[in-house]
C-alpha positions in Angstrom: 109.5 75.7 114.0 108.2 72.3 114.9 106.7 69.9 112.4 103.4 68.1 113.2 101.6 65.5 111.1 97.8 65.7 111.3 95.6 63.0 109.8 92.4 64.4 108.2 89.5 62.8 106.5 89.0 63.7 102.8 86.2 66.0 103.6 88.2 67.9 106.2 91.2 68.2 103.9 89.0 69.5 101.1 87.4 72.1 103.5 90.8 73.2 104.7 92.1 73.5 101.1 89.0 75.6 100.2 89.4 77.9 103.2 93.1 78.3 102.5 92.4 79.3 98.9 89.7 81.7 100.0 92.1 83.3 102.5 95.0 83.4 100.0 97.2 81.1 102.2 98.9 77.9 101.6 97.2 74.9 103.2 99.9 74.4 105.9 99.8 78.0 106.9 96.0 77.9 107.1 96.1 74.9 109.4 98.8 76.6 111.6 96.6 79.7 111.9 93.5 77.7 112.8 95.4 75.8 115.5 96.9 79.0 116.9 93.6 80.8 117.0 92.0 77.9 118.9 94.9 77.8 121.4 94.5 81.5 122.0 90.7 81.1 122.4 91.3 78.4 125.0 93.8 80.6 126.8 96.6 78.1 126.2 99.0 80.6 124.7 99.8 84.2 125.4 98.0 86.8 123.3 100.3 89.8 123.9 100.9 92.1 121.0 104.7 91.5 120.6 106.0 91.1 117.0 107.0 87.5 117.7 103.4 86.5 118.4 101.9 88.1 115.4 100.9 86.0 112.4 102.6 86.8 109.1 100.5 87.4 106.0 100.9 83.7 105.2 99.4 82.7 108.5 102.6 81.5 110.1 103.8 82.9 113.5 107.4 84.0 113.7 109.6 82.3 116.2 111.6 84.4 118.7 115.1 85.0 117.5 118.0 84.4 119.8 121.3 86.2 119.7 122.2 88.8 117.1 122.8 92.5 117.3 120.0 94.8 118.2 
């Protein structure tokens, strides 16, 4: 999973923290979910229903696994 640094104003960070708490997510997971939802809304990423594109309960999206036995 990639790491991105986002600079927020104090009011934006406070609002993000409040939303994350209300949704029972850690702040980083809430930010990831908001970004993903906006990318889906804009049609920038695929919205198929495969397991690798589904958000986890913590708001993170699993990355496709390579290799391994199926």
